[in-house]
C-alpha positions in Angstrom: -93.4 35.8 24.9 -91.3 38.3 25.4 -89.0 37.8 28.4 -88.2 34.5 25.8 -87.7 36.1 23.0 -85.8 39.1 24.4 -82.4 37.6 25.5 -82.5 35.7 22.2 -82.4 38.7 19.9 -79.4 40.0 22.5 -77.7 36.9 22.2 -78.0 37.3 18.3 -76.6 40.0 18.1 -73.1 39.3 20.2 -73.1 36.3 17.9 -73.5 38.7 14.4 -70.2 41.1 16.5 -68.1 38.5 17.5 -68.3 35.8 14.6 -68.0 38.7 11.8 -65.0 39.9 13.9 -63.7 35.8 13.9 -64.1 35.6 10.3 -62.2 39.9 9.5 -59.5 38.0 12.0 -59.2 34.8 10.7 -58.5 36.9 6.7 -56.1 39.5 8.6 -54.5 36.7 9.9 -54.0 35.0 6.4 -52.2 38.1 5.0 -49.9 38.9 8.5 -51.5 41.0 9.9 -50.4 39.6 13.4 -51.4 43.0 16.0 -54.7 43.9 14.5 -55.3 40.4 14.4 -54.3 40.0 17.4 -56.4 43.1 18.5 -59.7 42.0 16.8 -58.9 38.5 18.7 -59.4 40.2 22.1 -62.5 42.1 21.5 -63.9 38.2 19.2 -63.5 36.9 22.2 -64.4 39.1 25.2 -68.4 39.7 23.0 -68.3 35.4 22.5 -67.7 35.1 26.3 -70.8 36.6 27.1 -73.1 35.6 24.5 -71.9 31.8 26.1 -72.7 33.5 29.2 -76.8 35.2 28.1 -77.2 31.1 26.7 -76.4 29.7 30.0 -77.2 31.9 32.3 -81.0 31.6 31.9 -82.9 28.4 30.6 -81.8 27.3 27.2 -84.6 27.5 25.2 -85.1 27.5 21.5 -85.4 30.9 21.0 -81.8 31.1 22.7 -80.3 28.1 20.0 -82.1 30.1 17.6 -80.9 33.1 18.4 -77.5 32.0 18.7 -77.3 29.3 15.4 -78.4 32.8 14.0 -75.8 34.7 15.1 -74.0 32.5 13.8 -74.9 32.5 9.6 -75.5 36.4 10.4 -72.3 37.1 11.6 -70.2 34.7 8.9 -72.6 36.6 6.1 -71.7 39.9 8.0 -67.8 39.6 8.4 -67.6 38.1 4.9 -69.5 41.3 3.2 -67.1 43.9 5.3 -64.4 41.7 4.2 -65.3 42.1 -0.1 -66.0 46.0 1.0 -62.5 46.7 2.8 -60.6 44.5 -0.1 -57.7 44.3 1.9 -54.4 43.2 0.9 -53.4 42.3 -2.7 -54.2 39.3 -5.1 -52.1 37.5 -8.4 -54.2 37.6 -11.5 -53.4 35.3 -14.7 -54.8 35.2 -17.9 -53.9 32.9 -20.9 -55.1 34.0 -23.6 -54.0 34.1 -27.2 -54.7 38.6 -27.1 -51.7 38.6 -24.2 -50.0 41.4 -26.6 -53.1 44.1 -26.6 -54.0 43.1 -22.6 -50.7 43.7 -21.4 -51.2 46.8 -23.5 -54.5 47.8 -22.3 -53.2 46.6 -18.4 -50.4 48.7 -18.1 -52.4 51.7 -19.8 -54.1 51.5 -16.8 -52.0 51.4 -14.7 -51.6 47.4 -13.6 -47.5 46.2 -13.3 -48.0 42.9 -15.9 -45.0 39.7 -16.5 -46.4 37.5 -19.5 -44.8 34.7 -19.9 -44.9 33.0 -24.2 -45.8 29.6 -24.8 -48.3 26.8 -26.7 -51.4 26.5 -25.9 -51.7 22.5 -25.9 -53.1 22.1 -29.4 -50.4 24.6 -30.3 -51.4 27.0 -30.2 -49.4 30.8 -29.9 -50.8 31.5 -25.8 -49.0 33.8 -23.5 -50.0 33.9 -19.7 -50.0 37.9 -18.6 -49.2 38.0 -14.8 -50.3 41.1 -12.7 -50.4 41.2 -9.2 -52.7 44.0 -8.1 -54.2 45.4 -4.6 -57.4 43.7 -4.0 -59.5 46.9 -4.5 -58.9 47.1 -7.7 -59.6 43.9 -8.4 -62.4 45.1 -10.7 -61.6 47.1 -12.6 -58.4 44.8 -13.6 -60.4 41.9 -14.5 -62.7 44.4 -16.8 -59.6 45.8 -18.0 -58.8 41.8 -19.2 -62.6 41.2 -20.1 -62.5 44.2 -22.5 -60.1 42.6 -24.1 -60.2 39.1 -24.7 -63.5 37.6 -22.7 -62.3 34.4 -23.3 -59.4 34.5 -21.1 -59.2 31.6 -19.0 -58.0 33.8 -15.7 -57.1 32.2 -12.0 -57.2 35.1 -9.2 -55.3 34.4 -6.0 -54.7 36.1 -2.4 -50.8 37.9 -2.4 -49.7 36.6 1.5 -46.0 37.9 0.7 -45.0 40.1 -2.0 -41.2 41.2 -2.3 -41.0 43.6 -4.2 -42.5 44.1 -7.7 -44.2 47.4 -9.3 -46.4 49.4 -6.8 -43.8 47.9 -4.0 -42.4 51.9 -3.6 -45.9 52.7 -2.0 -46.1 50.5 1.0 -44.1 50.8 4.1 -40.3 47.9 4.7 -41.4 45.0 5.9 -39.0 42.5 7.4 -39.3 38.5 5.9 -39.7 35.8 7.5 -38.8 32.3 6.1 -35.9 31.1 4.0 -35.0 34.6 3.5 -34.7 35.1 6.8 -34.5 38.7 8.8 -34.8 40.0 4.5 -35.5 43.4 5.1 -37.1 45.4 1.9 -37.6 48.8 1.8 
C-alpha cells in the first residue's frame, strides 16, 4: 500500500508547487511584471515536467491520478492564498454615495488620494462617485473607511494594470509605457 501511496504523495506535492507558481505567474503577468513572471515560469514548468514524469514512470493507478488532481486543486488554492497575502499591485475603488464629501474627507485624512465626480442618481438625488487608486495591501483599510462613513455606499474594486502619475506615484520607480503612448517615460 505504501508503495502505491508514496509516489502519489510526491506527485501531489509537486503539483501543489507547480500550480501555485502558475497561479502567481499568471497574476504577475496580468500586472505586467514580465521578468519575475518569466523566472517563475521556468521553475513552474521544471516542477511540472518532474510531476508528469512521476505519473508516467509507473503504472497509472488511481492513487497517482488522485495525487495529480488533488495537487492541482490544492495548488490553485495555495497560489490564490499567497497572492492575497502578498497583495501585489494597485486597485481603483469607486464608491457611489450621497455622502461623498464626508468620504472624501475621511479618505484624505487616512492618506488616500481621492477624486470626486458629482452627479445625479436615477431618482434625482445628488450623488458623488468617489475614485481612489491605492495599493492592494491597503484595500481593506480603504474599504473600512468608506463603510465607516456610509455602509450603504455602492463600492466596486478593479485591478489597475498601468497608472500614469497620481497621488502615490512619486514612491514608484520610473516606467516606460507601451501602447498608445508608445515609449513615454514616466518618472
